[in-house]
C-alpha positions in Angstrom: -1.2 18.3 5.8 -3.2 15.0 5.9 -3.1 12.3 8.5 -3.1 9.0 6.6 -3.2 5.3 7.1 -0.3 3.8 5.2 -0.8 0.8 3.0 2.3 -1.2 1.9 2.6 0.1 -1.7 3.6 3.7 -1.0 6.1 2.7 1.6 7.8 0.3 -0.7 7.7 2.8 -3.6 9.4 5.5 -1.5 12.1 3.1 -0.4 12.7 1.6 -3.8 13.6 4.1 -6.5 12.8 1.6 -9.4 9.2 1.3 -8.2 6.7 2.8 -10.8 5.1 5.0 -8.1 8.4 6.3 -6.6 8.1 9.8 -8.0 4.4 10.1 -7.1 5.1 9.0 -3.6 8.0 11.4 -3.1 5.7 14.3 -4.0 2.8 12.9 -2.1 4.7 12.3 1.2 5.2 16.1 1.5 1.4 16.3 2.2 1.4 13.7 5.0 1.2 14.8 8.6 3.3 13.3 11.4 1.2 10.9 13.5 0.0 9.0 10.5 -0.8 5.4 11.1 0.9 2.2 10.0 -0.1 -1.3 11.3 2.2 -4.2 12.0 0.9 -6.2 9.1 1.8 -3.4 6.7 5.2 -3.1 8.3 5.9 -6.8 7.9 4.8 -6.7 4.3 6.9 -3.6 3.6 10.0 -5.3 5.1 9.4 -8.4 3.0 8.9 -6.6 -0.3 11.6 -4.0 0.2 14.1 -6.8 1.1 13.5 -8.1 -2.5 15.0 -4.8 -3.6 17.9 -5.0 -1.2 16.4 -2.7 1.4 17.2 -4.0 4.9 14.4 -4.2 7.5 16.2 -1.9 9.8 16.1 0.8 7.1 12.4 0.3 6.7 11.9 0.9 10.5 14.2 3.9 10.4 12.2 5.3 7.5 8.9 4.8 9.4 10.4 6.6 12.4 11.6 9.5 10.3 8.1 9.8 8.9 7.0 10.1 12.6 4.3 7.5 11.9 2.4 5.8 14.7 2.7 2.0 14.6 -0.7 0.4 15.5 -1.4 -3.1 16.7 -4.8 -4.7 15.7 -4.3 -7.7 18.0 -7.7 -7.0 19.7 -9.5 -6.7 16.3 -9.2 -10.3 15.1 -13.0 -10.8 14.9 -13.4 -7.7 12.7 -10.5 -8.7 10.5 -11.9 -12.1 10.1 -15.3 -10.6 9.0 -13.5 -8.3 6.5 -11.5 -11.2 5.0 -14.7 -13.3 4.8 -16.7 -10.5 3.2 -14.0 -9.9 0.5 -13.1 -13.6 0.0 -13.7 -13.3 -3.7 -11.4 -10.3 -4.1 -7.7 -10.1 -3.6 -7.9 -8.7 -0.1 -5.0 -10.0 2.0 -4.5 -9.7 5.7 -2.6 -6.3 5.5 -5.5 -4.9 3.4 -8.0 -6.0 6.0 -5.9 -4.3 8.6 -5.9 -1.0 6.6 -9.6 -1.2 6.1 -10.1 -1.8 9.8 -7.9 1.1 10.7 -10.0 3.3 8.4 -13.1 2.2 10.3 -11.5 2.9 13.7 -10.0 6.3 12.5 -12.7 8.0 10.4 -10.7 11.3 10.2 -8.0 9.6 8.1 -7.3 8.9 4.4 -5.7 5.7 3.2 -2.5 6.2 1.3 -2.2 3.4 -1.2 -1.1 2.4 -4.7 -3.5 -0.6 -4.7 -6.6 0.0 -6.8 -8.5 -2.7 -4.9 -9.2 0.0 -2.3 -11.7 1.5 -4.7 -13.8 -1.7 -4.1 -13.2 -2.1 -0.3 -15.7 -0.4 2.0 -15.6 0.5 5.6 -18.5 -0.4 7.8 -19.9 -2.4 4.9 -21.0 0.5 2.7 -18.9 3.6 3.1 -16.2 4.4 0.6 -12.7 4.9 2.0 -11.1 8.2 1.3 -8.0 7.6 -0.7 -4.7 9.3 -1.5 -3.6 7.3 -4.5 -2.0 7.8 -7.9 -5.3 6.7 -9.6 -7.5 9.2 -7.7 -7.9 12.6 -9.4 
């Protein structure tokens, strides 16, 4: 089983059966170890996007708890997040993406679980590719 850092896409896809990645995520989540990481920005984004599909925020939190994921705060990482956002200002990196990249830097033994192909471009520590668990990775 893998310990991962969750991006928003797989969480929304699992909660929303009409999502194009729903089946992939349901299969993939069987490979994910308890103690995987999810940051507050991803939780907020997941609650927002899932609500558009009628999924209540309390259900999102219940789902995260059932996954036995570890919520992580990056409140002390603002300088590093600002640097990432500045470095990728010409790409579609949003705040949640920068948090996921920062978590990948802080937890080198993890893989990022995402449906966002922009993570093929993002680098940790400036140059290192980020290991991905994604529907576009073969």
